[in-house]
C-alpha angles and dihedrals in degrees: 000000000000113000118244103200118027128186118199121192125207097035089152087073131068100259098040095047097046092043091055089050092051093049092047089057090060107097092203091066113081100200139007122197120195115201129195142123090245128044122252121268116278094249089052093049090058090058100040094087110177095358110123121225115218116191101217139136114232088208087069118082087227087083085081090066091053091054098044098041092053094042090233112196099178127043122190111193102201101152100088109122119199105175112025117202094232139032100221094082097045096119093046092047092051090051091049093047100044108018091037092053091048092053093044092051091047089053091049091049091056094044111087091193093066111100103157134040124188118188124192107217130159141229090252084092088078093057125211128253147113092290094053118117119244090250127019121218126199090260096059119108126229118278134178100007126145119261095237110015132112091271088060088054090056091050091052092047091054090050090055091047091054089050090052091051090055093049095045106035089163090068119084107229120199120186116191117192108202123201117226111307122235133176143112093268101051131079111213139144090265096049089052092044095053091044091063111108090224113033116205118218134173114263112250097020130100109171128205109234130194119199139192124212112236091235090056089050090055092047094051093048090049091050091047090056092050105038126085120242132041137234144127118285136182112220122198142128120267117265132015140251126216111236091241090052092052092051091051092046089053090052093240131138116247117223111194112199136176115271090244090062095053096084090055092049089047092053091050093050091044092049090051089049091235102121138340118237102199119172094259090052092050091050091050092051090048101046106013126209132241125183134199113244100185092113090051092058101037103036105021093037099225131125118185114244094219126054118219091263094046092048091051093047090050089053091051095047096039092049090049092231108182119209112260090218124037107258091216091057091049091049091050091049092049091049091050092050091050092050090050091054091052 
C-alpha cells in the first residue's frame, strides 16, 4: 500500500534531501515532510518540488506534534551518521544519533497514524577486526567496535528500534544497513581519504572493502518506504576491492606506515581538516568488512545497479581525480625493472 503522508529526517544531508525529493515526485503520495535543523542544499531545494521543509530538532519532544498534526503514516529516519567527517561535532552527533532516535521513536509510538518505519543504519554495526567472519549476514552480532565511537551509536540505535518494534507490532519496521557510501556527489570519510594525494595505510594490512553507490542507497531507501513488509537487510554492491587496488584505481600513492605511527598521521590529517581517522575507521581500513546481500535480492527484491568496482570508478571519474603520478611513467618504470630482472 502506497504511503500517503511521509516524514523524512535528515533532509539537510545528501540522502535525506534527495530521498524527500524522490518521494515528492511520486503522485500517489499526498504529502512529504522533510525534517532537519538545517535546510537542504540549494541544489536539493530546486528538486524537492512539493516536499515541505520543517525546521525541527528530532531530539526535542515537539517532533511528536509534527507527526500527529500531519497524520504521518510513514517515517523514514535517514539522519543517522556513522562516520562523521570531523571530530569537533562528536558530542552533538552522538546526541542526534542516539537521543534523536529515542525521541523520534517515542513520538512514533504515541502516534496511531504511523504504520511504517524505515531506519537507515549501516554495516558499521558489525564492527571490523581479526575475529570478524569473511562475510557478515544480518544475523551476526557486533564484534570489535569501539566503546564510544559512531559505530556504537548505530548499535544503540538498532537496539531502540527493536524495542519499538516489540511495543508497536502493528508498525512495519524496515532496517537497512548500508555499506560505506561512495560516489561523486557525496562527502564521506572514504571520499576524502581516497582524494588524498598520498594515502596512508597500515603496514602489513590490505583490507577487503565493499562499497555502495550513493544512487543505489537512495533507490533502496525509496523502495523501503514504498514496499510492504519489514525486516533487516544488508545493502552493498556486488564484489569487493582490496584497499591497495582502490588506491591504485584512484591514481593515488600508497604510504604504508607502522601501526604505531597511525595516531600521529591521524592527528595531522584531522588538524588539517582533511579526514578524520577515528578508531572505527582505522579498524575498517585494517580489516575491511564484507556483508552478504542475499536477503536484499531475494526477500527485499532489490539489486544494486553498481558493483563495488563500478561505484568506485564512478567516484574517481565523477570527482575528476587526476593521477598523482603519470601512468605512462609508472608503466615505463615497471617495464624497465622487469627487463633488468631478466
